[in-house]
N, C-alpha and C positions, 0 to 999 in steps of 0.2 A: 143284540141293542142296535140301537136304533143306526143306519149307515152315519157316517159325518160327511157328507155330499161338497165340505170343503175340503178335505184331505183328496177326494179325488178329483176338483176342480186343479187342485196344484200338480198332481201327479198328470195331468193332463199336460201342464205348462200355461194353463189359463190362470185368469185373474178374480178376483171375488167381488164382487160389490156388495158393500156393507152398508147398514142404516144404522144411523144413530138415537137412541130414546134418550130423551131429558124430559118428556112431561109424564107426571104420576097416574097413568089411566091404563088401563088392560084395552080399553078401546080403541085408544089410539095405536095402541101396541098392535091387534089384532087388525086395524084398517091399512096400517102400513105391510103389516105382514104379508098382507096379499095383493101387495102391490107388485110382489114375485123378487123380492133380493135373494140374492143367494142368504145372508146373514143381516142377523141385526143384533145390537150391544144394546142392553141396557143399560145405563148410565148411573151408575151410584158413587160415584165421587162427586161431578158435577151438576149430575142430574137431581131434580126433584123426588125423588120416591126411596122410599124406606124401604127393609126386607120384605114387610108383609106386601106391600105393593108390588114389589120387583115380583114373586112369588106369581101374584095375579097375572102379572104381565106376559113372565114363560108358559102361563097356561093357556094364554091369549094366543102368544105366538105357536103352539105346538098345535092349532088348526089350520096349521101351513107348512110348507114345505121348510121352510126358512130355519137354518141351524141357529139357535138360542147363545150372542154367549151376554158376559154382563164383565163392564169394568167395576174393578172392589175400589171402596175408598182409600185403602191403604193396603201397602204390605203387610196383611196381618192373616194370619191362619185361620183364626176364626171366621171369620165372612166369608174369605174364601172357601170353605169348605162345607158350609150352609148352602151359599149359592149354589155349586155342585151339587148335593144333595136336593135341593130344588130343582134341580133338571139342567142348570146351564151344561152347554156341551163347552164350553171354552171359557177362561178367564184372561181378561188384560189387565194387568196390573201396573199400577204409573210410579212415578220415580224409583225406578230401579236403576241404581247408580255402579253397582259394584256385582262383583261374580258371586259375592256372599249373598247379597239381598237377592240376586239371581236365584242362586242353591233354594233358599229360604223359600222363595215361591214357588218354585217348580215342586219341592220336595210335598210342600202343602197340597197340591194338587194331587198327587201319587199313592196309593195306596202301597203297602211294606211288601216288596222292599225296597220301591222304586222312592218311596217316600215314606211320610207318617201322618197321610193323612188318616183322619179314624173312619170305621165304618160306622155309616148309618143312612144310606140313599133315600130318606121313606118318599119323595117323590120320584127322583131317579129311575129308580126301579121298578115303579108301575108306569112310569111312562116311556122306559126304554128298554124294559125285559130282567126279566131274570138272570139274565148272563151277563146281568149291568156290573159285576166286581170283577169278572176276569176278564170283560172288555173297556173297562173303562181308562186305567195305564195308558191304552193303545188309541183310544177314540180324543179323549177331553184334547182340548190344545190351551198351550201356552205362549201366552204374548206377553213380553219385558216391553214397558217403556220407555224410550231412549228419551231423555228431553233433557237433559243439563250437558252442561259442560264439562261435567264430571264424568258423566254417563257415557260419552264422546270418547273422552279417554281412556277409559278402561272397557272401550266398546268389544275388542276380541275378546277378553274374560268371560264379558258377560254373554258373547255369543256362542261361544265352549261351553257353556253351562250343560250340564247332559240330561237329555230331556224337557228342554226348552225348546217350542215350533216357531216362535216367531218374533221379531223384534217390529214394535209398535212404534213410529215417530209421532210426540207430542210435539206440533209444529209449532205454537203459539208458544209453549216454557221453553220451549230448547232458542226461540228466536230474544226472549228476555235473558235467557243465562249469557247467550252469546253478545248482548251489547246491541243488537239490532232495533232498529228503530221503528222498522215496520214491519209489525208481528205476525203479518199473513203475507208474506210477499218470500215466493217459495222460488221465484228465479231470481235474489241476489247472489253473490260471490260466495260470501261466506255459508250461504244455507244451504247452494247445490253443492259446496265442499263437504257439508255434515250428511245431507242425505246421500252423495255416491258413494261415502265411506260406511253408512251404516249400510247402503244395499250389497256394496262387497262385500263387508262381513257376515251377511245376511246368507249370501251365496256360497262364500268361502265355509259356512257353517253347514250348509241345506238347512236353511231357515226361510221363512217367509217374512218378507217387507210390507208394513202395513203405513196405513197413514191416512188424515182424510185430505181432501181434497176441495178446492175453495170455486173450481168453473170447470167446464167440459174441457177446455184449454189443457189446463194442471192435470186432469186425469190424463188425457193423451201424454202428456209431458212424462207424468210419473209413471205410466205403464209402460213406455219406453227405456225407461230407466232403471226397469225391474220391480217396482214395487208392484204386490201380486195380492195385496188384500186395500182394495179402495174404499173408503169412505165418503161416498159426494153429499150423503142426505140426513139431517138432522131436523127431530122433527118440530122443535118448538121453532128454526129459522125459515122452515118450511111454512108454517101456519101463518107466521107474522108477516113471512113476503107473501104470501097468496091473499091475509087479509087488507092488507094496504093496498094491493094492486087493483082487488075487487073495488076500496073506497075510492082510490085515485080514478078507474073510469068510470064509476059510476057520478062521483062528483062534475065530469070530466062533460059525459053525455046528456047531465043534465042544468048544465051551464053551471056549478056552483063553481069553478075550479077558478 
């Protein structure tokens, strides 16, 4: 089975840089993959792709060394198993609020006796090799998203879930759940407290803490805080920002501004 480079980075004490894919296109996924990120997450929760498009995007990402991950729409075993069979090397699961929900998620990602994942790695075995079944339980990554006040209350129980690899902060939903007016201010006292609590739980249970970052300054701050999965890039945000910047510059040099 193909080596999961992320596990190697984390064992060396390094952080992984992740990109977030929301555009339903194999071509843009391939372009992003060849930028050199450590990992890329295909977002089937808020992204615009369906399963068939996600499959094509996984095939496109496979032309690079990037580790392909997927965020599922919900904690539902059918879609989790289909994306793993399609070749995702890790799953990020939204809105995990309890130990019971975390256990159900992890078990859907693991073959027996560690879980109840059904056998049928249609593309995964072709892409990763005939030893896929024997290696999958040790290779596939499982990240539970912490994005509600309820999840914070149950954090230690969630983090203690056998087979869980990481906690991924859903910063905006967490801000909303905590009643914060600024949904992307990671420097507010309530958010800093929450982030420190999540990192502490991750370290206590030997998990990786992951999060979106909204600026280079935030990336430095969050890495120092102990986050080892950093997502600074979203394809839609990058395209929109670049398009607006080029338009503004062109208008200015032409005297249209």
